[in-house]
C-alpha positions in Angstrom: 70.2 22.9 78.4 69.8 25.7 81.0 67.3 28.5 80.2 69.0 31.9 80.0 67.3 34.5 82.0 68.3 38.2 81.8 67.9 39.7 85.4 68.0 43.4 86.2 71.0 44.7 87.6 71.3 47.9 89.5 70.3 50.6 87.2 70.9 53.7 89.6 68.3 56.1 91.0 66.0 58.1 88.9 64.5 61.4 90.0 61.5 59.9 91.4 63.7 57.6 93.8 64.9 60.5 95.7 63.4 61.9 98.9 64.7 64.7 100.9 66.4 63.5 104.1 67.4 60.1 102.5 71.3 59.2 103.2 73.1 56.9 101.0 76.2 55.2 102.3 78.1 54.7 99.1 79.8 51.2 98.8 83.5 50.7 98.3 85.9 52.6 100.7 89.0 53.5 98.8 92.5 53.7 100.1 94.4 56.6 98.6 98.0 55.7 97.5 101.1 57.8 97.0 100.8 56.9 93.2 97.1 58.3 93.3 98.3 61.6 94.7 101.5 62.1 92.6 99.8 61.2 89.4 96.8 63.5 90.0 99.1 66.4 91.2 101.3 66.0 88.2 98.2 65.8 85.8 96.8 68.8 87.2 99.9 70.7 87.3 99.4 71.6 91.0 102.9 72.7 91.9 102.2 73.2 95.7 105.1 71.3 97.3 102.9 69.9 100.0 101.7 67.2 97.5 105.1 66.0 96.0 107.9 67.3 98.0 108.7 65.1 101.1 111.5 67.2 102.3 109.5 70.5 102.3 106.3 68.8 103.7 108.1 67.1 106.6 109.0 70.5 107.8 105.3 71.6 108.0 102.8 71.3 110.8 101.6 68.0 109.2 105.2 66.4 109.0 104.4 64.7 105.7 102.8 65.2 102.2 99.1 65.9 102.2 96.9 64.4 99.5 95.9 66.9 96.7 92.4 68.3 98.0 91.0 68.2 94.5 91.8 64.5 94.2 89.8 64.0 97.4 86.8 66.0 95.8 87.0 63.8 92.7 87.3 60.6 94.6 84.4 61.3 96.8 82.2 62.4 93.9 83.2 59.4 92.1 82.1 57.2 94.9 78.6 58.9 95.0 77.9 58.3 91.3 76.6 54.8 91.9 73.8 56.2 94.1 73.2 59.8 93.2 74.2 60.5 89.5 74.3 57.2 87.5 71.4 58.6 85.6 72.4 62.1 85.5 72.6 64.2 82.2 74.7 66.9 83.8 76.2 68.2 87.0 74.9 71.7 87.6 77.1 72.5 90.3 79.4 71.9 93.2 79.0 74.4 96.1 80.0 74.9 99.7 83.1 72.8 99.3 85.0 72.4 102.7 88.1 70.3 103.6 87.7 69.5 107.3 90.7 67.5 107.9 93.9 66.5 105.9 94.1 63.2 103.9 97.5 61.3 103.9 98.7 58.6 101.8 97.4 55.3 103.1 94.1 56.9 104.3 90.9 54.9 103.3 88.0 57.3 102.4 84.3 56.5 102.6 81.6 58.8 101.4 77.8 59.2 102.0 75.2 61.6 100.5 72.2 63.1 102.0 69.4 64.5 99.8 68.9 68.0 100.9 66.5 69.2 98.1 64.9 68.2 94.8 62.8 69.8 92.2 61.4 69.3 88.8 63.1 71.0 85.9 61.0 74.0 84.5 62.5 73.8 81.0 63.1 70.0 80.6 60.2 67.6 81.3 62.6 64.5 81.3 64.7 65.5 84.3 64.7 66.9 87.8 67.4 68.5 89.9 68.5 66.7 93.2 70.9 68.5 95.5 72.9 66.3 98.0 75.3 67.1 100.7 78.2 64.8 100.1 80.5 63.9 103.1 83.6 62.0 103.1 85.4 60.3 106.1 88.6 58.7 106.8 89.1 55.2 108.2 88.9 56.7 111.8 85.6 58.4 111.2 87.1 61.9 110.8 85.1 64.0 108.3 87.8 65.0 105.7 85.3 66.7 103.2 81.8 68.0 102.5 80.3 69.6 99.6 76.8 70.4 98.0 76.3 68.7 94.4 73.5 69.3 92.2 73.1 66.8 89.2 70.3 66.9 86.8 68.7 63.4 86.9 66.6 61.5 84.4 63.1 60.7 85.2 62.4 56.8 84.8 59.4 57.3 82.4 61.7 58.9 79.9 64.3 56.2 79.9 62.2 53.1 80.1 65.0 50.9 81.5 64.6 47.2 81.2 66.8 44.1 82.3 67.5 43.5 78.5 68.5 47.3 78.1 69.5 49.3 81.1 70.5 52.7 80.8 73.7 53.1 78.8 73.5 49.8 77.0 72.9 50.0 73.2 70.3 47.7 71.8 71.4 44.3 70.8 74.7 44.3 72.8 75.4 41.3 75.0 73.0 38.3 75.8 69.4 38.8 74.2 66.3 37.3 75.2 66.1 33.8 73.9 69.8 33.2 73.8 70.6 29.9 75.4 73.7 28.6 77.3 75.3 25.8 75.4 
């Protein structure tokens, strides 16, 4: 019989893990599809024809439809969660948002975050604020987006994560210490 051992998986960074100047290159580039863009544009009721009218967009300086900019923001922020805000209790703000270049269907987006400041909360002892500059690039290395993002991140001592009960897992769910493979 094999002994079952619960190993710690990635539990995200806690407030104490961030240092100003650190850069996290987020894993998993993501290719943007036409479906992504059309669904997001329709869901958000963005009626700009640059996003869904090929005949119109083909007559513009870009010659084709552009991916909805708010989709690019949401995608880049989502890519950063694994490194920056997996243990956040709230996002306090998105500032200085800049679209540096257009994104087209078929572009693959990559993102990185640089810690630009951090401070302890004055009113909540269990969290601190971490501000990062989030930058997104296409497959050619062209910067397409930048923004500042400030999540309120938990301190490790207040969460007491363990391999048996990582952040977000209720007690008693899944494999438990002492379970044996059959």
